[in-house]
VEXDREN-2710 file (C-alpha; in Angstrom, 1 decimal):
% VEXDREN-2710
k/r/px/py/pz
1/MET/147.1/114.3/74.9
2/GLU/145.5/111.6/76.8
3/ASP/147.3/112.6/79.9
4/GLN/146.3/116.0/79.5
5/ARG/142.8/114.9/79.3
6/GLU/142.6/112.9/82.3
7/SER/144.4/115.7/84.3
8/ASP/141.2/118.1/82.9
9/MET/139.0/116.0/84.2
10/GLU/140.7/115.6/87.5
11/ALA/140.6/119.2/87.9
12/ASP/137.2/119.7/87.0
13/ILE/135.7/117.1/89.5
14/GLU/138.2/118.7/92.1
15/MET/136.2/121.9/91.0
16/VAL/132.4/120.5/91.2
17/VAL/132.9/118.1/94.6
18/ASP/133.3/119.6/98.0
19/HIS/134.7/116.0/99.3
20/ILE/137.0/114.0/96.5
21/PRO/135.2/110.7/96.6
22/ARG/138.3/107.7/95.8
23/LYS/139.7/107.3/92.8
24/PHE/140.0/104.1/91.6
25/THR/142.2/102.6/88.9
26/TYR/140.7/100.9/85.6
27/GLY/142.6/97.8/86.0
28/GLU/141.6/96.9/89.6
29/LEU/138.1/97.7/88.7
30/SER/138.7/95.3/85.6
31/ALA/140.4/92.9/87.3
32/GLY/137.1/93.2/90.2
33/THR/134.7/92.3/87.0
34/ASN/136.5/89.3/85.2
35/ASN/137.2/92.5/82.5
36/PHE/133.7/93.1/82.8
37/SER/132.3/89.8/82.5
38/GLU/128.1/89.0/81.7
39/SER/128.5/86.9/85.5
40/TYR/128.7/89.9/86.5
41/LYS/126.7/92.0/85.4
42/LEU/124.0/93.4/88.1
43/GLY/121.8/95.2/85.4
44/HIS/121.5/97.7/82.4
45/GLY/120.3/101.3/82.9
46/GLY/120.0/104.6/80.5
47/PHE/123.6/105.2/81.2
48/GLY/125.3/101.8/80.7
49/ASP/126.2/98.8/82.1
50/VAL/126.2/97.9/86.2
51/TYR/128.3/95.0/87.7
52/LYS/129.7/93.6/91.0
53/ALA/133.4/93.6/91.0
54/ILE/135.2/91.8/94.2
55/LEU/138.4/94.2/94.6
56/VAL/141.4/92.1/94.4
57/ASN/143.4/94.3/97.1
58/SER/141.0/94.0/99.8
59/ASP/138.1/91.5/98.9
60/GLU/135.6/94.5/99.1
61/ILE/132.8/94.4/97.4
62/VAL/131.3/97.2/95.2
63/ALA/129.1/98.2/92.2
64/VAL/130.5/99.2/89.2
65/LYS/128.2/101.7/86.7
66/ARG/130.5/101.8/83.4
67/ILE/129.1/104.6/81.2
68/SER/128.6/103.3/77.7
69/ALA/130.0/105.2/74.7
70/GLY/126.5/106.0/73.4
71/SER/125.2/107.0/76.2
72/ARG/123.8/110.3/76.9
73/GLN/125.4/111.0/79.3
74/GLY/128.6/113.0/78.6
75/LYS/131.3/115.0/80.6
76/LYS/129.0/117.4/82.1
77/GLU/126.2/114.9/83.1
78/TYR/128.9/112.6/84.8
79/LEU/130.1/115.5/86.3
80/ALA/127.0/117.0/87.5
81/GLU/126.0/113.3/89.0
82/ILE/129.2/113.3/91.2
83/SER/128.8/116.9/92.3
84/THR/125.4/116.3/93.5
85/ILE/126.1/112.7/95.1
86/THR/129.0/113.1/97.1
87/ARG/127.0/116.3/98.6
88/LEU/124.0/113.9/99.9
89/ARG/124.3/111.9/102.9
90/HIS/121.0/109.9/103.5
91/ARG/120.8/106.2/105.2
92/ASN/118.2/105.6/102.5
93/LEU/120.3/106.8/99.5
94/VAL/123.0/104.7/97.4
95/GLN/126.2/106.0/98.4
96/LEU/128.7/106.8/95.9
97/LEU/132.3/105.7/96.8
98/GLY/134.5/106.6/94.0
99/TRP/135.4/107.5/90.5
100/CYS/137.5/106.2/87.2
101/HIS/138.2/108.2/84.5
102/GLU/141.0/106.5/82.5
103/LYS/141.3/105.8/78.3
104/ALA/138.1/108.1/77.6
105/ARG/136.2/106.0/80.0
106/LEU/133.8/106.9/82.9
107/ILE/133.0/104.7/85.5
108/LEU/131.0/105.4/88.9
109/VAL/131.9/103.1/91.8
110/TYR/128.9/102.7/94.8
111/GLU/127.9/100.5/97.8
112/TYR/127.0/97.0/96.4
113/MET/123.9/96.3/97.7
114/PRO/123.5/92.1/98.3
115/ASN/119.8/91.6/97.7
116/GLU/120.2/93.8/94.5
117/SER/117.0/95.7/93.1
118/LEU/113.3/95.7/94.3
119/ASP/111.8/94.8/91.2
120/LYS/113.3/91.3/91.2
121/PHE/111.0/90.8/94.4
122/ILE/107.7/92.1/93.2
123/PHE/107.2/90.7/90.0
124/GLY/111.0/89.2/88.6
125/SER/113.1/86.2/89.9
126/ARG/112.5/86.5/93.5
127/ARG/108.8/87.8/93.3
128/GLY/106.8/86.3/96.7
129/GLU/109.9/86.2/98.8
130/LEU/109.0/90.0/100.6
131/ASP/106.8/89.7/103.0
132/TRP/104.1/92.7/103.7
133/ARG/106.2/94.0/106.4
134/ARG/109.0/94.2/104.6
135/ARG/107.2/95.6/101.5
136/TYR/105.5/98.5/103.6
137/ARG/108.9/99.6/105.4
138/ILE/110.5/99.6/101.8
139/ALA/107.8/102.5/100.8
140/SER/108.6/104.2/104.1
141/ASP/112.6/103.8/103.2
142/ILE/111.7/105.4/99.5
143/ALA/109.3/108.3/100.8
144/SER/111.8/109.1/103.6
145/ALA/115.0/109.5/100.7
146/LEU/112.2/111.5/98.7
147/LEU/111.8/113.9/101.8
148/TYR/115.3/114.7/101.9
149/LEU/115.9/115.0/98.2
150/HIS/113.1/117.8/98.3
151/GLU/113.2/119.4/101.3
152/LEU/115.5/118.6/104.0
153/TRP/118.8/119.4/102.1
154/ASP/120.3/122.8/101.1
155/GLU/118.6/122.7/97.5
156/CYS/115.6/120.6/95.9
157/VAL/117.1/117.2/94.7
158/LEU/114.9/116.1/91.8
159/HIS/115.3/112.5/91.2
160/ARG/113.8/112.3/87.9
161/ASP/113.9/108.5/87.7
162/ILE/112.1/106.3/90.4
163/LYS/111.1/103.2/89.5
164/SER/111.2/99.7/91.5
165/SER/114.7/99.3/89.5
166/ASN/116.3/101.8/90.7
167/VAL/115.3/101.1/94.9
168/MET/118.2/98.8/95.9
169/LEU/117.7/96.5/99.0
170/ASP/120.5/95.9/101.5
171/SER/121.4/92.9/103.4
172/GLU/118.5/93.6/106.3
173/PHE/116.4/95.0/102.8
174/ASN/116.2/98.3/103.9
175/ALA/115.8/100.3/100.9
176/LYS/117.8/102.9/99.1
177/LEU/117.3/105.0/96.0
178/GLU/120.1/104.9/93.3
179/PHE/121.0/107.9/91.5
180/GLY/121.8/108.6/87.4
181/LEU/119.4/111.2/86.6
182/ALA/119.4/113.5/89.5
183/ARG/119.3/117.1/89.2
184/LEU/119.4/120.7/91.4
185/VAL/117.1/122.8/91.6
186/LYS/115.9/126.0/93.8
187/HIS/112.7/125.2/96.2
188/ASN/110.0/125.9/94.4
189/GLN/110.9/125.4/91.0
190/TRP/110.5/122.7/88.3
191/SER/113.4/121.7/86.2
192/GLN/112.7/121.7/82.1
193/THR/115.1/119.4/80.2
194/SER/115.0/118.8/76.4
195/THR/114.6/114.9/76.2
196/ILE/112.4/112.7/78.5
197/ALA/114.4/111.0/81.2
198/GLU/112.3/109.1/83.1
199/THR/111.0/105.6/82.2
200/LEU/107.4/105.1/80.8
201/GLY/105.0/103.8/83.4
202/TYR/106.3/105.9/86.1
203/LEU/106.5/109.0/83.9
204/ALA/104.3/111.9/85.1
205/PRO/101.8/112.9/82.2
206/GLU/102.9/116.9/82.1
207/CYS/106.6/115.6/82.0
208/ALA/105.3/113.7/78.8
209/VAL/103.7/117.1/77.4
210/THR/105.9/119.9/78.4
211/GLY/109.6/118.1/79.1
212/ILE/109.6/119.4/83.0
213/SER/110.2/117.9/85.9
214/SER/109.2/118.3/89.7
215/SER/108.6/117.2/93.3
216/GLU/105.4/116.9/91.6
217/SER/106.6/114.3/89.0
218/ASP/108.7/112.7/91.4
219/VAL/105.8/112.5/93.7
220/PHE/103.8/110.4/90.5
221/SER/106.8/108.5/90.3
222/PHE/106.4/107.1/93.5
223/GLY/102.9/105.9/93.6
224/ALA/103.5/104.0/90.5
225/VAL/106.3/102.3/92.7
226/ALA/103.9/102.4/95.6
227/LEU/100.9/100.5/93.6
228/GLU/103.8/97.9/92.6
229/ILE/104.9/97.2/95.6
230/ALA/100.9/96.6/96.7
231/CYS/99.7/94.6/94.0
232/GLY/103.0/92.9/92.7
233/MET/102.2/93.9/88.9
234/ARG/104.1/96.4/87.0
235/ALA/103.0/99.9/86.3
236/LEU/103.4/99.7/83.1
237/ASP/102.8/95.8/80.9
238/PHE/102.2/95.6/77.7
239/SER/101.7/91.8/78.3
240/LEU/98.0/92.2/79.9
241/GLY/96.1/93.4/77.2
242/GLU/94.8/97.2/76.5
243/SER/92.4/97.1/79.3
244/MET/94.6/96.2/82.2
245/THR/98.2/97.7/80.6
246/ARG/98.2/100.5/83.3
247/LEU/98.4/99.5/86.8
248/VAL/96.7/102.5/88.5
249/GLU/94.1/102.7/85.7
250/ARG/92.9/98.9/87.1
251/VAL/93.5/99.9/90.7
252/TRP/91.2/103.0/90.3
253/ASN/88.4/101.0/88.7
254/LEU/88.5/98.6/91.3
255/TYR/88.9/101.5/94.7
256/GLY/85.8/103.4/92.4
257/GLN/83.8/99.8/92.9
258/GLY/84.2/99.5/96.3
259/ARG/86.9/96.4/95.7
260/LEU/90.2/98.0/96.8
261/PHE/91.9/94.9/98.1
262/ASP/91.2/93.0/95.3
263/ALA/94.3/94.9/94.1
264/ALA/96.4/93.7/96.6
265/ASP/99.2/91.5/95.6
266/SER/97.6/87.6/95.2
267/SER/101.6/86.4/96.2
268/LEU/100.5/87.7/99.6
269/ASN/98.0/85.3/100.0
270/GLY/95.8/87.4/102.2
271/GLU/98.9/87.7/104.6
272/PHE/99.3/91.5/105.5
273/ASP/97.6/94.3/107.7
274/ARG/94.5/95.8/105.8
275/ALA/94.9/99.3/107.2
276/GLU/98.4/99.4/106.0
277/MET/97.3/98.0/102.4
278/GLU/94.9/100.5/102.1
279/THR/97.1/103.4/102.8
280/LEU/99.7/102.2/100.5
281/ILE/97.2/101.9/97.5
282/MET/95.3/105.3/98.2
283/ILE/98.8/106.6/98.4
284/GLY/99.4/105.4/95.1
285/LEU/96.3/106.3/93.2
286/TRP/96.7/109.8/95.2
287/CYS/100.1/110.5/94.1
288/SER/99.2/109.1/90.8
289/HIS/96.4/112.0/90.1
290/PRO/97.0/113.8/86.5
291/ASP/96.7/117.1/88.1
292/PRO/100.3/117.0/89.5
293/PHE/99.1/120.3/91.4
294/THR/96.2/117.6/93.3
295/ARG/98.9/115.2/94.5
296/PRO/100.2/115.2/98.2
297/THR/103.8/116.3/99.2
298/ILE/106.3/113.7/99.9
299/ARG/105.7/115.2/103.6
300/GLN/101.9/114.1/103.2
301/VAL/103.0/110.9/102.2
302/LEU/104.9/110.0/105.1
303/GLN/102.2/111.3/107.5
304/LEU/99.8/109.0/105.5
305/LEU/102.5/105.9/106.0
306/ASN/102.6/106.9/109.8
307/PHE/99.0/107.1/110.1
308/GLU/99.4/110.4/111.5
309/VAL/96.9/112.0/109.1
310/PRO/93.2/110.7/107.6
311/LEU/93.4/109.2/104.1
312/PRO/92.0/111.0/101.3
313/ARG/89.0/111.2/99.8
314/LEU/89.5/110.1/96.0
315/PRO/87.0/110.6/92.7
316/PRO/85.5/107.1/91.9
317/ILE/86.9/107.6/88.2
318/LEU/90.2/108.2/87.2
319/PRO/90.2/112.0/86.2
320/THR/91.5/112.7/82.8
321/ALA/94.5/114.9/82.0
322/ALA/94.2/117.6/79.5
323/TYR/97.3/119.5/78.6
324/SER/98.8/122.6/76.3
325/PRO/101.9/122.6/75.5
326/LEU/104.1/125.2/76.7
327/GLY/103.9/128.9/74.3
328/PRO/107.0/130.4/73.0
329/GLY/109.1/132.6/75.6
330/SER/108.1/130.2/78.5
331/THR/111.5/129.4/80.6
332/SER/113.0/126.4/82.3
333/ASP/113.3/126.2/86.1
334/PHE/109.6/127.2/86.7
335/PRO/105.8/126.0/85.6
336/PRO/104.4/126.9/83.1
337/PRO/102.5/130.1/83.1
338/ALA/98.7/129.8/84.3
339/GLY/97.2/129.9/80.5
340/SER/99.6/126.8/79.4
341/TYR/97.8/124.6/82.1
342/SER/94.3/124.2/80.5
343/HIS/90.8/125.4/82.0
344/GLU/89.6/121.8/80.6
345/MET/92.2/120.0/83.1
346/ARG/91.2/121.7/85.9
347/LEU/87.7/120.9/85.3
348/LEU/88.4/117.7/84.4
349/SER/90.6/116.8/87.2
350/SER/88.6/118.1/90.1
351/SER/86.1/115.3/89.0
352/ALA/82.7/117.6/90.1
353/SER/85.1/119.2/92.4
354/SER/85.9/116.2/95.2
355/SER/89.6/116.5/94.2
356/SER/89.7/120.3/95.5
357/ALA/87.9/119.1/98.4
358/LEU/91.0/116.7/98.8
359/ALA/93.8/119.1/98.8
360/SER/92.4/121.4/101.0
361/GLU/91.3/118.7/103.5
362/SER/94.8/116.8/103.1
363/ALA/96.6/119.9/103.9
364/ASN/94.8/120.3/107.2
END
């Protein structure tokens, strides 16, 4: 019976992937991680633990994601992840190398990233090691990956979990997005899920209300990471007190007071390009706008990062979000009907029409 289940899984994988990645055995992955020892653990995500593995026969180093028994990711999600990732090819995406399914264990194997995740360098154990040049390049790398996912591939791929801990760094500190919650949708469509997948602090406000993900919500998450890179603080940090919990609120207040550079990461000791710092912070704020239709596209973000277009003019006070839940009969994969996005939200987001002016100016 067990052999039959293994055979069924392999048959299913063959059906969902164009190019079948390498199949690993549980034995070689267990040996490469010293039986999944804590000393080999790289991190823990919503779907399970990730380990560094040194393969015995080749000394090849890989990263192993072992899906936990209690994970929300079952066979359907596992196959979807393999199906999506094996068809994507971009220098700023972590490459899936292979898979393993033995004894009801689901395991994915990725390329190993020697410098691990971005969060360790921004506010973790290696804080202060990244100079400004590398930080700005990392922001550009992430935006390039998102442009590929949103616009340049055959279908729009929503990442749905962009955060600093999912931005991996190779030996040269090039950034690559790691996958775990990606979903394919047709261009210009939205994706509705029954549970909120994204992480608080990076979660767009409309997702918390509607359960719908979109390219706009991915852009919101990117904005949170952009602010973290520039400011050296977590997007959501309860240890700072209620007045400083949300990074976007703190930074937007400084922007409104004309003190934008006070938001810069103190660990940089003022050693940064002022034009680039201003650009990255303004991008972070614009992407964090509570109205998803006022945020930039990721293509506009890259244009700003490359100084191809002028910076946006944002209202001095962070607009207030106001949403109405989706009503009965709404369909997944499409935005909510016009009446479900409240008139109050439009008025509050516009901040005396300055935001709508921003949208039209930035499109030109």
